[in-house]
DRENVEX-428209 format. One record per residue: x, y negated, z negated of N, C-alpha, C, O, CB in turn; residue in one letter. Coordinates in steps of 0.001 Angstrom, whole numbers, plus 500000, padded with zeros to 6 digits. Last residue first. Glycine has a CB too. Layout:
N
XYZXYZXYZXYZXYZa ...
***
This chain:
161
486815497959478960485544498594478567485704499421477347484738500024476880484997499447479675x 489170496948479903488539496236478801487199496839478379486517496278477522488342494799479181x 489855498390482105490719498513480933490098497863479692490464498195478564492078497886481222x 488091497522484067487874498815483411488708498978482137488279499646481197488198499942484377x 489249494904484782487910495119484243487813496408483425487492496379482237486900495152485374x 492006494845485552491317493641485072490025493932484321489733493273483322491015492740486229x 492803497397486304493697496596485455493012495368484863493394494902483790494907496158486253x 490691498223487945490993498969486727491813498112485773491554498097484570491744500270487058x 490951496307489971489691496418489218489938497144487892489448496720486846488610497171490055x 493471496931490969493271495651490300491993495670489468491959495106488374493220494512491327x 492920499421492185493836499342491045493648498041490270493665498050489039495286499461491521x 491158498506494189490743499550493256491616499499492000491102499531490882490828500949493924x 492817496725495558491603496235494897491107497240493858490683496852492769490497495958495936x 494812498513496499495162497404495610493940496866494868494021496581493673495821496281496405x 493300500222498145494050500765497008494347499650496008494153499825494805495372501437497485x 492384498296499997491437499064499194492110499660497960491558499610496860490808500174500035x 494798497401501147493974496477500364492966497225499500492719496817498365493245495503501289x 495576499754502411496471499116501430495672498174500534495850498156499316497618498339502145x 493462500093504188493544500971503022494546500473501988494382500744500799493916502371503456x 494177498051505991492888498008505293492921498898504053492457498495502987491744498447506234x 496653498992506913496589497731506161495280497639505381495275497197504232496728496518507114x 495777501384508202496792501395507156496720500154506287496725500250505059498169501514507766x 493966500541510174493471501294509010494492501347507872494111501353506701493101502713509427x 495988498959511701494740498397511167494193499234510006493973498680508929493686498301512279x 498055500435512751498320499587511585497046499082510929497030498808509729499178498411511986x 497163501660515017497335502495513834497562501653512581497291502110511470498500503457514035x 497337499547516831496015499958516355496087500883515148495166500896514332495258500642517467x 499865499086517805499469498373516605498122498829516048497800498523514899499423496908516889x 502202500541519272500814500926519075500335500329517764500390500985516724500648502473519081x 504579499766521706504073499489520370502584499813520300501808499408521165504327498016519985x 506076502355523550505218501164523549504622501000522159504216501971521521504088501272524630x 507454504688523341508183503524523832507343502274523965507826501244524435508783503835525141x 506558507025522296505977506572523564506706505376524159506581505093525350504527506221523366x 508099507395519946507933508485520913507470507996522279507932508492523307506946509497520383x 507944504945518576509247505503518949509110506555520050509917506595520979509932506117517721x 505161504774518287505885503724519013507257504223519446507688503951520566506029502459518141x 504676507016516722504082506927518063504818505888518900505068506103520087502578506572517974x 506081506298514377506457507498515122505924507443516553506641507785517494505934508753514412x 504713503942513571506141503927513867506566505100514717507324504935515673506933503918512596x 502122504940513213502362503840514161503834503772514549504165503568515717501913502493513555x 502607506808511170502172507270512498502420506192513547502877506493514649500674507657512478x 503192505045509086504201506007509531503871506497510939504752506588511795504290507203508549x 500711503843508949501878503012509254503031503897509727503757503540510654502303502178508013x 499019505951508219498840505284509513500027504411509916500311504262511105497595504438509477x 500115506655505573500302507513506748500031506827508082500765507096509034499418508701506633x 499352504698503617500731504814504099500869505583505411501662505197506270501567505479503056x 496596504783503144497282503489503251498646503631503919499046502770504703497447502861501866x 495922507417502901495293506661503990495935505282504176495826504685505247493794506502503720x 497333507923500546497777508547501798497192507817503008497874507621504014497372510037501832x 495821506478498728497219506083498944497784506711500218498617506106500893498080506486497737x 493371507880498908493464506466499286494900506045499565495162505333500534492877505590498190x 494150510436497950493616510262499305493745508816499759494184508556500879492146510703499367x 494918509818495339495909510351496268495428510171497710496208509797498587496185511844495971x 492436508858494271493647508037494310494673508531495316495238507736496067494273507989492949x 490495511013494751490329509618495121491651508870495293491927508318496358489499508929494091x 491483513576494053490648513379495229490610511930495679490685511653496876489253513858494953x 492911513117491678493583513645492870492769513334494114493315512877495118493806515166492745x 490897512184489962492061511361490263492720511814491554493046511000492418493066511409489113x 489152514332489761488675513072490344489850512197490761489800511541491801487776512314489344x 491000516181488541490300516468489792489842515187490473490122514984491655489103517380489534x 492011514970486111492872515291487246492125515485488555492577514995489590493647516520486946x 490636514552483804490634513472484779491343513838486084491276513085487056491279512258484181x 491028516793482210489654516481482619489580515382483675488574515276484376488843516070481413x 493825516803481565493275517713482580491873517348483059491558517579484227493251519102482038x 495239513538481416494522514611480734493875515488481799493423514981482825493450514043479733x 498270512729483142496829512653482959496288513828482157496805514944482213496141512590484301x 500922513172483691500595512484482442499099512465482139498703512213481001501111511073482493x 500997514346486188501531515111485050501133514492483712501018515199482711503055515200485142x 500075512224487714499276513438487599499727514272486406498897514841485697499366514263488887x 502220510455487608500959510104486961500083511329486761499417511452485733500213509058487781x 504132511881489127504405511524487732503121511208486976502947511639485836505355510327487665x 502761512014491595503153513238490894503416512948489417502965513698488551504404513860491547x 502499509270492193501320510122492057501642511400491286500872511814490419500758510470493434x 505188508465492419504329507907491358503111508790491118502732509032489972503875506479491723x 505845509989494709506575510178493450505752509656492278505633510330491255507947509467493500x 504118508824496545503973510249496224504687510560494908504172511319494088504539511134497371x 505198506210496579503841506439496083503620507908495734502990508206494719502813505986497123x 507766506652497668507617505995496370506241506291495773506136506592494584507823504472496509x 507122507785500142507925508538499167507745507970497767507591508714496799509417508515499558x 505706505610501292505061506905501090505804507730500036505182508305499142504990507678502416x 507658503597501461506471503391500619505806504730500299505388504959499164505460502444501319x 509410504904503283509875504467501968508703504279501010508748504750499873510673503162502088x 507726505248505516508272506408504799508754506038503401508528506781502446509421507025505591x 507223502530506229506143503437505868506624504642505078506006505022504084505432503898507103x 509793501626506838509037500987505749507915501906505274507682502047504074508455499624506210x 510426503421509013511250503292507809510498502715506620510561503260505518512440502430508102x 508340503000510874508600504327510343509389504253509035509060504937508067509356505167511370x 508648500257511386507396500784510846507605502150510196507105502412509102506341500885511952x 511298500216512400510915499429511227509652499992510569509600500177509353510695497961511620x 511092501894514646511996502248513550511645501496512270511686502067511181513445501957513943x 509247500418516206508949501776515763509804502195514582509302502783513624509143502748516899x 510749498062516622509452498009515937509094499386515384508684499508514229508343497508516899x 512916499129518077513140498506516771511844498436515972511839498720514774513731497098516942x 511535499994520351512307500944519552512552500392518154512412501109517163513643501268520239x 510536497634521374509591498622520839510297499666519991509729500169519021508838499306521975x 512473494798520281512197495902521206511196496855520556511038496870519336513514496658521591x 511455491482519470511920492809519072511605493834520162510598493734520863511274493231517736x 510599488816519845511664489370520673512173490746520287513244491143520746512782488455520661x 509704487580516534509641487583518002510828488312518641511908488409518057509586486151518518x 508056488972513863509394488611514343509394488693515874509116489749516442510500489556513724x 505668490013513063505679488615513504507038488150514019507152487048514555505252487727512371x 506146492490512068505470492415513363505415490987513910505144490786515094504062492971513242x 507193491889509572508078492428510605507458492323511996508160492093512981508417493882510300x 504824491082508261505922490128508480506853490605509586507259489819510441506719489917507183x 503387493482508141502857492347508907503942491320509212503971490753510304501713491680508142x 505157494985506509504753495460507830504281494294508694504717494137509835503643496520507708x 505240493388504189506458493617504981506106494065506391506688493582507362507360494669504304x 502490493444503378503217492195503576504429492388504484504620491633505438503658491626502234x 501928496176503095501150495360504039501887494063504373501903493636505527499755495042503455x 503868496757501113503870497462502396503105496666503445503585496500504566503259498866502243x 502991495155499058504287494840499664504411495536501017504985494983501955505451495264498729x 500656496581498530500579495180498967501883494732499616501870494008500612500246494265497780x 501674499023497732500850498964498944500690497536499448500598497306500653499478499574498681x 503141498173495434503811498826496564502970498712497827503486498346498883504090500306496248x 501166497180493708502170496265494253502889496874495461503211496159496410503189495896493169x 499772499529493132499077498385493739500073497428494377499836496923495475498230497642492686x 501845501013491926501228501472493172500521500314493884500660500145495095500228502617492889x 502256499553489578503313499604490587502762500057491933503170499540492973504437500540490137x 499845500149488319500196498763488621501258498716489713501160497930490656500696498037487354x 500154502860488002499059502365488837499299500912489226498987500503490344497712502504488105x 502241502923486198502427503475487541501358502993488506501629502750489681502423504989487491x 500940501801483959502087501110484569502375501613485985502713500826486869503331501291483698x 498835503808483547498555502477484081499774501693484566499639500955485542497869501685483048x 499385506287482380499289506186483826499155504784484385499343504583485585498158506969484275x 499471505883479518500611506435480256500535506185481762501565505889482369500707507919480002x 498531502958477906498068504129478647499160504607479593499705503825480372496776503810479430x 499743500718476845499255501737475920498863503033476618498860504094475994498077501205475154x 500272498920478878501396499692478357500981500790477381501765501698477108502365498771477683x 497756497768479173498320498567480258499432499465479739499522500634480116498849497661481378x 497514496281476808496618497416477051497172498337478132497067499558478018495224496920477451x 499538494356477227499579495234476053498709496471476249499114497580475901499125494475474806x 498650493093479666499906493837479586499949494796478398500361495945478557501067492875479500x 496485491621480627496236492887479934497495493725479717497407494947479597495236493692480709x 497495489331481866496389489217480911496277490462480042496002490362478846495070488978481649x 499464490341483584499856489412482514498758489274481459499061489114480277500187488034483102x 497913491957485292498960492550484464499317491624483307499457492077482171500208492855485308x 496293490036486519495713491129485745496714491768484808496393492083483662495151492172486664x 498283488536487800497436487908486780496819488981485892496817488858484667496325487044487436x 499252490465489608500144489913488581499359489230487466499735489337486298501124488919489206x 496943490784491175497454491919490395498377491416489290498295491887488156498205492926491309x 496814488241492345495723488721491500496183489874490620495841489927489438494533489156492358x 499166488278493878499020487309492787497928487726491818498087487587490605498714485921493344x 498424490194495714499535490494494809499508489534493621499793489931492491500894490398495553x 496502488733497072496059489855496242497171490282495284496889490690494158495626491047497126x 498187486884498394497149486426497464496700487549496536496537487331495335495945485876498236x 499770488547500002500411487699498986499386487234497946499685487197496752501090486472499652x 497805489635501650498577490515500765499285489717499675499383490179498538499602491321501573x 496880487332503009495987488096502134496770488977501167496429489054499987495038488955502966x 499159486526504493498539485652503491497675486413502508497733486165501304497709484596504169x 499561488824506090500641488299505241500044487439504131500386487607502961501663487473506083x 497132488990507441497506490042506505498642489605505576498668489984504405497912491293507267x 497187486715509077496134486856508063496521487894507013496265487699505824494799487248508724x 499345487402510715499430486211509859498398486299508740498700485993507586499215484917510690x 498251489628512050499384489801511147499583488597510229499958488770509070500645490049511945x 496114488425513490495874489532512566497013489644511551496775489742510347495716490857513340x 497494486570515073496520486107514076496230487190513038496114486900511847495215485679514764x 499047488287516742499678487352515807498721486917514702499093486896513529500189486129516554x 497861489820518679497978490393517335498517489413516300498450489684515101498867491600517378x 497978488626521160496684488795520532496729489320519107495723489267518400495871489698521347x 500833490301522199499877489254522500498513489575521881497975490666522066499750489070524018x 502337492443521979502124491684520748501075490603520954500510490068520000503436491059520267x 
***
């Protein structure tokens, strides 16, 4: 864990700040968001990935944990977020007009998978090898922010075009 504390502290603060931005976007454009079938799910997706980054980083800051516990925490939190996001993706895909499905599947599903799968992998590798492998968390957390920023852009800007 030595050397990783600053990274995880930064991610906790950043994820909380971006979650605030998403809440502002939702409160400003709530009526418009509720008019479109897929946007409430997209809002929830943004919050899920931010909560995933927040919880993952917070758990890594708890001192004195065994590698087995760290692996189980990462695997559990990652799987829960992944299941929730895949469920949202399937529901949103069913609601989309056919002309938007191809671009949506390629971009949104890929980004959400890139956000959740590295965290699951970090947990599985840590459990299997018995040593914490935090390097898998870096792309996972970065993609959590990319998904959240992409969704926030839609909720704040694109919805008003």
